[in-house]
C-alpha positions as CSV (number, residue, x, y, z in Angstrom):
1,M,46.1,153.7,85.1
2,A,43.3,155.4,86.9
3,S,44.2,157.4,90.0
4,A,42.3,156.7,93.3
5,K,41.4,158.8,96.3
6,M,39.1,158.5,99.3
7,T,37.0,161.3,101.1
8,V,33.6,161.4,102.8
9,S,30.1,161.6,101.4
10,D,27.2,162.7,103.6
11,N,24.1,160.4,102.7
12,S,21.8,162.3,105.0
13,E,20.5,164.5,102.4
14,N,21.0,165.9,98.9
15,N,23.0,169.1,99.2
16,S,21.8,170.9,96.1
17,N,21.2,174.6,96.2
18,I,19.1,175.7,93.3
19,K,16.6,178.5,93.0
20,S,13.2,178.1,91.4
21,S,11.9,178.8,88.0
22,N,13.2,181.8,86.1
23,N,15.9,182.6,88.7
24,T,19.7,182.1,88.3
25,V,20.8,178.7,89.5
26,T,23.4,178.8,92.2
27,K,26.4,176.6,92.8
28,F,25.5,172.8,93.1
29,S,26.9,171.5,96.3
30,D,27.4,167.7,96.1
31,V,30.7,165.9,96.7
32,L,30.1,163.4,93.9
33,F,29.1,165.9,91.3
34,S,31.9,168.2,92.4
35,C,34.3,165.3,91.7
36,I,32.8,165.1,88.1
37,E,33.2,168.8,87.6
38,Q,36.8,168.8,88.8
39,N,37.6,165.9,86.5
40,Q,36.0,167.6,83.6
41,I,38.3,170.6,84.2
42,K,41.3,168.2,84.7
43,Y,40.7,166.0,81.7
44,G,38.7,168.2,79.3
45,S,40.4,169.6,76.2
46,D,42.4,172.9,76.8
47,D,40.1,174.9,74.5
48,N,36.8,173.6,75.8
49,K,36.1,172.4,79.3
50,G,32.3,172.3,78.9
51,F,30.2,169.1,79.0
52,G,28.5,169.9,75.7
53,R,25.7,167.6,74.8
54,I,25.2,165.4,77.8
55,L,23.2,162.1,78.1
56,D,21.9,161.3,81.6
57,A,21.6,157.6,81.0
58,G,19.5,156.9,84.1
59,T,18.1,160.1,85.2
60,G,16.5,161.2,88.5
61,S,15.7,164.5,90.2
62,H,19.1,165.0,91.7
63,S,21.1,164.5,88.5
64,L,18.6,166.7,86.7
65,R,19.1,169.5,89.2
66,W,22.9,169.2,88.6
67,I,22.3,169.5,84.9
68,A,20.1,172.5,85.4
69,S,22.9,174.3,87.3
70,L,25.1,173.7,84.3
71,L,22.6,174.9,81.7
72,H,22.5,178.2,83.5
73,N,26.3,178.3,83.8
74,D,27.3,179.3,80.2
75,D,28.6,182.7,81.4
76,E,30.8,181.4,84.1
77,P,34.6,181.6,83.7
78,D,35.2,177.9,84.4
79,G,33.1,177.1,81.3
80,L,31.4,174.2,82.9
81,H,28.2,174.4,81.0
82,V,25.7,172.0,79.2
83,S,24.4,173.0,75.7
84,H,21.7,170.3,75.6
85,Y,20.6,167.3,77.7
86,T,18.8,164.0,77.1
87,A,17.5,162.2,80.2
88,I,16.4,158.6,80.1
89,T,14.5,156.7,82.7
90,A,12.8,153.3,82.5
91,D,10.2,154.2,85.1
92,E,7.1,156.1,84.2
93,K,6.6,157.6,87.6
94,M,10.3,158.9,87.5
95,R,9.6,160.4,84.1
96,Q,6.7,162.3,85.4
97,T,8.7,163.5,88.4
98,V,11.7,164.5,86.1
99,V,9.3,166.4,83.7
100,K,7.8,168.3,86.7
101,E,11.3,169.1,88.1
102,A,12.4,170.3,84.7
103,K,9.5,172.7,84.4
104,T,10.3,174.0,87.9
105,L,13.9,174.5,86.9
106,D,12.8,176.1,83.6
107,I,14.8,173.7,81.5
108,L,12.1,171.6,79.8
109,D,12.7,173.2,76.5
110,K,16.5,172.9,76.7
111,G,16.5,169.0,76.4
112,D,14.6,165.7,76.0
113,I,13.1,163.5,78.6
114,I,12.7,159.9,77.3
115,I,10.9,156.8,78.9
116,G,12.9,153.9,77.7
117,N,14.9,150.8,78.6
118,W,18.5,149.9,77.7
119,Q,17.3,146.5,76.8
120,D,15.8,148.1,73.7
121,D,18.3,148.4,70.9
122,D,16.4,151.2,69.3
123,L,16.3,153.4,72.5
124,L,18.6,155.9,70.8
125,K,19.4,156.4,67.1
126,E,22.7,154.8,66.1
127,D,24.1,158.3,65.0
128,E,22.9,160.1,68.2
129,L,26.2,161.1,69.8
130,Y,27.1,163.0,73.0
131,D,30.1,164.8,74.5
132,T,29.4,163.5,77.9
133,I,27.5,160.6,79.3
134,L,26.5,160.4,83.0
135,A,25.6,156.9,84.6
136,D,24.3,158.1,88.0
137,Y,23.6,155.0,90.0
138,L,22.6,153.4,86.7
139,I,24.4,150.1,87.1
140,G,22.8,149.2,90.5
141,A,19.4,150.1,89.2
142,M,19.6,148.0,86.1
143,D,18.7,144.8,87.9
144,G,15.3,146.3,88.7
145,F,14.4,147.3,85.2
146,S,16.8,145.7,82.6
147,P,18.5,142.7,84.4
148,Y,21.2,140.5,82.9
149,I,22.7,143.1,80.6
150,Q,25.0,145.0,83.1
151,D,28.0,143.5,81.4
152,L,27.0,145.1,78.1
153,I,25.9,148.6,79.2
154,F,29.3,150.2,78.7
155,E,29.7,149.0,75.2
156,R,26.2,150.2,74.5
157,L,26.8,153.7,76.1
158,A,30.2,153.9,74.2
159,R,28.3,153.7,70.9
160,H,26.6,157.1,71.8
161,L,29.8,158.8,73.0
162,K,31.9,161.0,70.7
163,P,35.6,160.2,70.3
164,G,37.4,161.9,73.3
165,G,34.0,162.1,75.2
166,K,33.8,161.5,78.9
167,L,31.8,158.8,80.7
168,Y,31.1,159.4,84.3
169,I,29.9,156.5,86.5
170,V,28.5,157.1,90.0
171,G,27.9,154.0,92.0
172,L,27.5,152.6,95.5
173,N,29.9,149.9,96.6
174,P,27.8,146.8,97.7
175,I,26.7,147.0,101.4
176,A,28.5,144.1,103.4
177,D,26.3,141.4,104.8
178,K,27.7,142.1,108.2
179,V,30.2,144.5,109.8
180,A,31.5,145.0,113.2
181,G,30.2,147.7,115.4
182,D,27.0,149.9,115.5
183,A,27.0,150.3,111.6
184,N,25.9,146.6,111.3
185,I,22.4,147.8,111.8
186,F,22.3,149.3,108.4
187,C,23.4,145.9,107.0
188,R,20.4,144.4,108.8
189,I,18.2,147.1,107.5
190,T,19.1,146.6,103.8
191,K,18.5,142.9,104.2
192,L,15.0,143.6,105.6
193,R,14.3,146.2,102.9
194,D,15.3,143.8,100.1
195,A,13.1,141.0,101.7
196,C,10.2,143.4,101.6
197,I,10.9,144.3,97.9
198,L,10.9,140.5,97.0
199,L,7.9,139.6,99.0
200,A,6.0,142.3,97.2
201,G,6.9,140.7,93.9
202,H,9.4,143.3,92.8
203,R,13.0,143.2,91.9
204,C,15.8,144.6,94.1
205,Y,18.6,146.8,92.8
206,R,22.0,145.2,92.7
207,E,25.2,147.3,93.3
208,Y,28.6,146.6,91.7
209,P,32.0,147.4,93.2
210,P,34.4,149.8,91.4
211,H,36.7,147.0,90.2
212,W,33.8,145.3,88.4
213,V,33.1,148.6,86.7
214,E,36.7,149.3,85.8
215,R,37.1,145.8,84.4
216,H,34.1,146.2,82.1
217,L,35.0,149.6,81.0
218,E,38.4,148.2,79.8
219,R,36.5,145.5,77.9
220,A,34.5,148.2,76.2
221,N,37.8,149.8,75.0
222,M,37.3,152.8,77.3
223,K,40.3,154.5,79.0
224,L,40.2,154.7,82.7
225,L,41.1,158.2,83.9
226,D,40.2,158.3,87.6
227,T,38.4,156.5,90.5
228,S,37.4,158.4,93.5
229,K,35.8,156.9,96.6
230,Y,33.7,158.6,99.3
231,D,33.0,157.1,102.7
232,I,29.3,157.4,103.5
233,L,27.9,158.8,106.7
234,Y,24.3,157.7,107.3
235,S,22.0,160.0,109.4
236,H,18.9,158.6,111.1
237,N,16.8,160.3,108.5
238,A,18.7,158.3,105.7
239,I,18.1,155.1,107.7
240,V,14.4,155.8,108.0
241,R,14.1,156.4,104.3
242,Q,15.3,152.9,103.7
243,L,12.9,151.5,106.3
244,N,10.1,153.5,104.5
245,V,10.9,151.7,101.3
246,A,10.3,148.5,103.2
247,R,7.0,149.9,104.6
248,S,5.7,150.9,101.1
249,K,5.9,147.2,100.1
250,L,3.7,145.8,102.9
251,P,0.3,146.3,101.1
252,L,1.6,144.0,98.4
253,F,2.5,141.1,100.7
254,P,0.8,137.8,100.0
255,T,-0.8,137.7,103.5
256,K,-1.9,140.4,106.0
257,D,-0.4,138.5,108.9
258,L,3.0,138.3,107.2
259,A,2.8,142.1,106.5
260,N,1.8,142.8,110.2
261,E,4.8,140.8,111.5
262,M,7.2,142.5,109.1
263,A,5.7,145.9,110.1
264,K,6.7,145.2,113.7
265,A,10.3,144.2,112.6
266,I,10.5,147.4,110.7
267,D,9.4,149.4,113.7
268,D,11.8,147.6,116.0
269,L,14.7,148.4,113.6
270,E,13.8,152.0,113.5
271,K,13.7,152.2,117.3
272,E,17.1,150.4,117.7
273,S,18.7,152.6,115.0
274,K,17.6,155.7,116.7
275,E,19.0,154.5,120.0
276,L,22.3,153.8,118.2
277,I,22.4,157.2,116.6
278,D,21.7,158.9,119.9
279,N,24.5,156.8,121.4
280,Q,26.8,158.1,118.7
281,K,25.9,161.6,119.7
282,S,26.7,161.0,123.4
283,K,30.1,159.6,122.6
284,S,31.3,162.9,121.3
285,S,29.6,166.3,121.0
286,S,32.4,168.0,119.2
287,S,32.0,166.6,115.8
288,P,29.2,167.4,113.4
289,N,29.3,163.9,112.1
290,N,28.7,162.2,115.6
291,K,25.0,161.7,114.7
292,R,25.8,159.5,111.7
293,L,27.0,155.9,111.1
294,R,30.0,155.4,108.8
295,L,29.5,152.5,106.4
296,G,30.7,151.7,102.9
297,F,31.4,154.2,100.1
298,D,30.1,155.8,97.0
299,Y,32.4,156.1,94.0
300,V,32.9,158.2,90.9
301,I,34.7,156.6,87.9
302,T,35.8,158.8,85.0
303,A,36.5,157.1,81.7
304,E,37.2,158.4,78.0
305,K,36.5,157.1,74.6
306,S,39.6,157.0,72.5
307,L,40.1,159.5,69.7
308,V,41.3,156.5,67.5
309,A,38.9,153.6,66.7
310,S,40.2,150.2,68.2
311,P,41.3,147.7,65.5
């Protein structure tokens, strides 16, 4: 059985601390990736705790920065290093962003960045195997790029995982439709954001809870090792980022009048959220988290491919 634990994740910003090109990469400070590193040490083989060849199955700038920190970590005593990476994205703009990031981090020649979609059976060669696979918010994003195959993705990923290899899934538990208290404004904001995405003719992401992931991992004959959950604290900056996603869709609305009315709704929610955050601050000035709203949780699930093939 997988173990489970709960702590706190700060969604206000990415807490990476990495120097620029041709400098040593420092410790990567992020509670979710710290969990992955701790589980690699806990569940890795006694003679090799490294991540080896890693597949970032749904890459982005944040996960790439973490991988960069490990590529420059081969002389550290904990042995948490990466020998080679393959980073996959279905979005051309993201591929360009990741390539630019890889150049800045001086790791472009240490791996491969691929534009592709998990709907494509030929995305990777059948014999292309990895010691570690990272699915960093991949499941939630699939509805935007490769819908209706979420139930098959773990079997697909397992085909490219070496026996004894680890699969790390990072996800967001679905935001509730409504909650009691001040945090309910974030539920309202996510509804407005998704409405804007749909009115622009685009697809929304769809998050899945950890029990859904665990169930489908078992169906893919993966061994569950650990489930860790992290409460999320939303700053006003994090809230505004979601509202800005909604704003970015307004030029694609079917009518200008509809876009103008939605723009007013977005502005009103931003003002209301700022007032709520300020109210949180006035309630208690002693806590550093008093400028944030607590709602939902992120999770990290660790699974392993059996050393023995299933009958």
